[in-house]
Kinemage of the C-alpha trace (Angstrom):
@kinemage 1
@onewidth
@group {chain A} dominant
@subgroup {mainchain}
@vectorlist {calphas} color= white
{ca unk a 1} P 48.171 24.830 -12.825
{ca unk a 2} L 45.713 22.881 -14.984
{ca unk a 3} L 45.431 20.218 -12.278
{ca unk a 4} L 44.493 22.763 -9.619
{ca unk a 5} L 42.024 24.473 -11.943
{ca unk a 6} L 40.268 21.174 -12.615
{ca unk a 7} L 40.263 20.330 -8.921
{ca unk a 8} L 38.658 23.670 -8.058
{ca unk a 9} L 36.019 23.188 -10.758
{ca unk a 10} L 35.140 19.715 -9.515
{ca unk a 11} L 34.975 20.879 -5.905
{ca unk a 12} L 32.632 23.682 -6.969
{ca unk a 13} L 30.459 21.193 -8.860
{ca unk a 14} L 30.313 18.979 -5.791
{ca unk a 15} L 29.325 21.944 -3.621
{ca unk a 16} L 26.577 22.846 -6.086
{ca unk a 17} L 25.123 19.329 -5.991
{ca unk a 18} L 25.057 19.334 -2.191
{ca unk a 19} L 23.249 22.672 -2.171
{ca unk a 20} L 20.750 21.394 -4.734
{ca unk a 21} L 20.132 18.269 -2.657
{ca unk a 22} L 19.796 20.358 0.479
{ca unk a 23} L 17.309 22.666 -1.184
{ca unk a 24} L 15.161 19.786 -2.392
{ca unk a 25} L 15.294 18.183 1.052
{ca unk a 26} L 14.231 21.373 2.793
{ca unk a 27} L 11.427 21.883 0.254
{ca unk a 28} L 10.195 18.315 0.783
{ca unk a 29} L 10.027 18.848 4.542
{ca unk a 30} L 8.116 22.099 4.182
{ca unk a 31} L 5.753 20.615 1.580
{ca unk a 32} L 5.043 17.576 3.736
{ca unk a 33} L 4.102 19.731 6.698
{ca unk a 34} L 1.946 21.910 4.444
{ca unk a 35} L 0.162 18.760 3.276
{ca unk a 36} L -0.519 17.799 6.883
{ca unk a 37} L -1.549 21.223 8.169
{ca unk a 38} L -3.686 22.117 5.137
{ca unk a 39} L -5.032 18.601 4.535
{ca unk a 40} L -3.676 18.692 0.991
{ca unk a 41} L -3.252 15.108 -0.213
{ca unk a 42} L -1.932 16.181 -3.610
{ca unk a 43} L 0.940 18.000 -1.913
{ca unk a 44} L 1.700 14.848 0.077
{ca unk a 45} L 1.825 12.776 -3.095
{ca unk a 46} L 4.181 15.315 -4.677
{ca unk a 47} L 6.599 14.840 -1.780
{ca unk a 48} L 6.574 11.073 -2.258
{ca unk a 49} L 6.976 11.352 -6.025
{ca unk a 50} L 9.930 13.728 -5.660
{ca unk a 51} L 11.920 11.473 -3.351
{ca unk a 52} L 13.542 9.602 -6.226
{ca unk a 53} L 15.278 12.816 -7.298
{ca unk a 54} L 16.855 13.175 -3.863
{ca unk a 55} L 18.015 9.551 -3.975
{ca unk a 56} L 19.582 10.100 -7.414
{ca unk a 57} L 21.400 13.188 -6.155
{ca unk a 58} L 22.857 11.170 -3.291
{ca unk a 59} L 24.192 8.599 -5.762
{ca unk a 60} L 25.597 11.355 -7.980
{ca unk a 61} L 27.341 12.992 -5.032
{ca unk a 62} L 28.792 9.626 -3.989
{ca unk a 63} L 30.230 9.174 -7.478
{ca unk a 64} L 31.700 12.678 -7.519
{ca unk a 65} L 33.320 12.147 -4.115
{ca unk a 66} L 34.868 8.841 -5.173
{ca unk a 67} L 36.176 10.346 -8.417
{ca unk a 68} L 37.697 13.288 -6.581
{ca unk a 69} L 39.405 11.089 -4.021
{ca unk a 70} L 40.710 8.627 -6.587
{ca unk a 71} L 41.722 10.979 -9.400
{ca unk a 72} L 42.570 14.287 -7.689
{ca unk a 73} L 43.790 13.126 -4.290
{ca unk a 74} L 42.853 16.369 -2.516
{ca unk a 75} L 44.740 17.344 0.610
{ca unk a 76} L 44.125 19.306 3.806
{ca unk a 77} L 40.896 21.317 3.777
{ca unk a 78} L 39.881 20.103 0.286
{ca unk a 79} L 40.102 16.533 1.505
{ca unk a 80} L 38.057 17.337 4.600
{ca unk a 81} L 35.465 19.039 2.385
{ca unk a 82} L 35.045 15.924 0.237
{ca unk a 83} L 34.837 13.672 3.306
{ca unk a 84} L 32.273 15.998 4.898
{ca unk a 85} L 30.159 16.030 1.732
{ca unk a 86} L 30.268 12.238 1.559
{ca unk a 87} L 28.819 12.155 5.078
{ca unk a 88} L 26.309 14.985 4.604
{ca unk a 89} L 24.580 13.561 1.524
{ca unk a 90} L 23.202 10.474 3.355
{ca unk a 91} L 22.105 12.778 6.190
{ca unk a 92} L 20.092 14.828 3.689
{ca unk a 93} L 18.653 11.656 2.201
{ca unk a 94} L 17.457 10.572 5.650
{ca unk a 95} L 15.836 13.959 6.248
{ca unk a 96} L 14.021 13.555 2.930
{ca unk a 97} L 12.857 10.132 4.107
{ca unk a 98} L 11.414 11.740 7.237
{ca unk a 99} L 9.596 14.222 5.007
{ca unk a 100} L 8.127 11.284 3.073
{ca unk a 101} L 6.987 9.663 6.304
{ca unk a 102} L 5.242 12.896 7.307
{ca unk a 103} L 3.594 12.987 3.868
{ca unk a 104} L 2.313 9.440 4.417
{ca unk a 105} L 0.810 10.484 7.741
{ca unk a 106} L -0.874 13.385 5.957
{ca unk a 107} L -2.394 11.004 3.430
{ca unk a 108} L -3.752 8.865 6.270
{ca unk a 109} L -5.076 11.689 8.416
{ca unk a 110} L -6.553 13.743 5.591
{ca unk a 111} L -9.269 11.106 5.235
{ca unk a 112} L -10.209 11.348 8.923
{ca unk a 113} L -11.741 14.111 11.057
{ca unk a 114} L -9.184 16.748 11.977
{ca unk a 115} L -7.817 16.104 15.436
{ca unk a 116} L -6.703 19.469 16.747
{ca unk a 117} L -4.718 22.594 16.014
{ca unk a 118} L -1.304 21.742 14.542
{ca unk a 119} L 0.273 25.097 15.398
{ca unk a 120} L 3.038 23.664 17.590
{ca unk a 121} L 3.906 20.932 15.089
{ca unk a 122} L 4.029 23.564 12.353
{ca unk a 123} L 6.264 25.740 14.528
{ca unk a 124} L 8.537 22.764 15.171
{ca unk a 125} L 8.773 22.110 11.427
{ca unk a 126} L 9.504 25.782 10.706
{ca unk a 127} L 12.340 25.790 13.215
{ca unk a 128} L 13.764 22.538 11.834
{ca unk a 129} L 13.594 23.848 8.251
{ca unk a 130} L 15.234 27.136 9.188
{ca unk a 131} L 18.009 25.387 11.078
{ca unk a 132} L 18.599 23.031 8.149
{ca unk a 133} L 18.877 25.997 5.787
{ca unk a 134} L 21.238 27.812 8.178
{ca unk a 135} L 23.365 24.685 8.671
{ca unk a 136} L 23.802 24.256 4.919
{ca unk a 137} L 24.662 27.944 4.606
{ca unk a 138} L 27.264 27.612 7.363
{ca unk a 139} L 28.714 24.574 5.593
{ca unk a 140} L 28.865 26.361 2.242
{ca unk a 141} L 30.674 29.352 3.739
{ca unk a 142} L 32.861 27.292 6.050
{ca unk a 143} L 31.484 29.169 9.054
{ca unk a 144} L 32.388 27.043 12.060
{ca unk a 145} L 31.245 29.656 14.590
{ca unk a 146} L 27.761 29.704 13.105
{ca unk a 147} L 27.690 25.923 13.000
{ca unk a 148} L 28.559 25.752 16.682
{ca unk a 149} L 25.804 28.235 17.548
{ca unk a 150} L 23.238 26.169 15.617
{ca unk a 151} L 24.158 23.056 17.583
{ca unk a 152} L 23.128 24.881 20.736
{ca unk a 153} L 19.703 25.642 19.235
{ca unk a 154} L 18.766 21.957 19.036
{ca unk a 155} L 17.333 22.223 22.545
{ca unk a 156} L 14.557 24.405 21.128
{ca unk a 157} L 13.275 21.546 18.986
{ca unk a 158} L 13.667 19.060 21.826
{ca unk a 159} L 11.608 21.239 24.159
{ca unk a 160} L 8.825 21.549 21.587
{ca unk a 161} L 8.878 17.799 21.052
{ca unk a 162} L 8.511 17.171 24.794
{ca unk a 163} L 5.584 19.569 25.014
{ca unk a 164} L 3.804 18.087 21.992
{ca unk a 165} L 4.407 14.583 23.333
{ca unk a 166} L 2.845 15.428 26.702
{ca unk a 167} L -0.142 17.166 25.089
{ca unk a 168} L -0.903 14.264 22.750
{ca unk a 169} L -0.542 11.660 25.496
{ca unk a 170} L -2.905 13.715 27.640
{ca unk a 171} L -5.378 13.889 24.741
{ca unk a 172} L -5.293 10.131 24.211
{ca unk a 173} L -5.876 9.516 27.912
{ca unk a 174} L -8.846 11.867 28.059
{ca unk a 175} L -10.428 10.766 24.767
{ca unk a 176} L -9.512 7.219 23.650
{ca unk a 177} L -11.247 7.775 20.298
{ca unk a 178} L -8.335 10.034 19.321
{ca unk a 179} L -5.647 7.438 20.023
{ca unk a 180} L -4.927 6.382 16.448
{ca unk a 181} L -4.780 9.907 15.063
{ca unk a 182} L -2.798 11.281 18.015
{ca unk a 183} L -0.290 8.438 17.750
{ca unk a 184} L 0.388 9.321 14.127
{ca unk a 185} L 0.977 12.944 15.088
{ca unk a 186} L 3.417 11.704 17.704
{ca unk a 187} L 5.345 10.040 14.887
{ca unk a 188} L 5.375 13.347 12.995
{ca unk a 189} L 6.836 15.089 16.053
{ca unk a 190} L 9.489 12.383 16.312
{ca unk a 191} L 10.399 12.764 12.640
{ca unk a 192} L 10.893 16.493 13.187
{ca unk a 193} L 12.952 15.875 16.315
{ca unk a 194} L 15.211 13.595 14.289
{ca unk a 195} L 15.636 16.323 11.671
{ca unk a 196} L 17.003 18.515 14.452
{ca unk a 197} L 19.516 15.797 15.290
{ca unk a 198} L 20.588 15.582 11.643
{ca unk a 199} L 21.097 19.346 11.521
{ca unk a 200} L 23.499 18.903 14.429
{ca unk a 201} L 25.375 16.262 12.413
{ca unk a 202} L 25.784 18.709 9.509
{ca unk a 203} L 27.064 21.388 11.868
{ca unk a 204} L 29.580 19.023 13.439
{ca unk a 205} L 30.865 18.147 9.963
{ca unk a 206} L 31.215 21.849 9.175
{ca unk a 207} L 33.425 22.292 12.237
{ca unk a 208} L 35.477 19.263 11.167
{ca unk a 209} L 35.874 20.627 7.647
{ca unk a 210} L 36.967 24.106 8.717
{ca unk a 211} L 38.926 23.401 11.885
{ca unk a 212} L 39.976 19.747 11.515
{ca unk a 213} L 38.359 19.115 14.879
{ca unk a 214} L 35.947 16.327 15.754
{ca unk a 215} L 33.332 17.622 18.178
{ca unk a 216} L 30.861 14.754 17.956
{ca unk a 217} L 30.030 13.370 21.420
{ca unk a 218} L 32.252 16.044 22.919
{ca unk a 219} L 29.506 17.556 25.102
């Protein structure tokens, strides 16, 4: 009885750390896009300064996963939960890295004349942030059906990326003086597109955890 109580407590602690890391990652992404859209260099620096906390959380989660596997030897769904967490934490760390890269672009572009309206990039970031939040919620509640539905929404981000890509290429062709700034916005769009891919990874791990089914590369 004591063993199972301790196991449950440690699993809950692990879940809490993942949610904390996910929240900080989502906040970093939103703050980075705010820094870009509002030309707020201080906000961009805050994103970069906060990245160490995300990295430390990843290391802490790694340690908790190893301790659980070695000392508690969880089975069945508990084991799949620990394995899924061990894979999700580096995914969140990579998303936070993309947020930092967007913040660096903001720092560069904030010193130059504003290029154009960033409405579509902002929309893309809003969708990516919402899907990240929903994916983490599905993981926390073990909701495989919701996770599967979120995977299907990745096309929305891809379509926005394609449209932004075409618009920026067209802008560079018509006005070569915009090339440097437009190219950096293309990188921002690519970072956001990658976030959408990482959300899919989290959803696939949720399905694995709840249904013991690997759906990666199944489509």
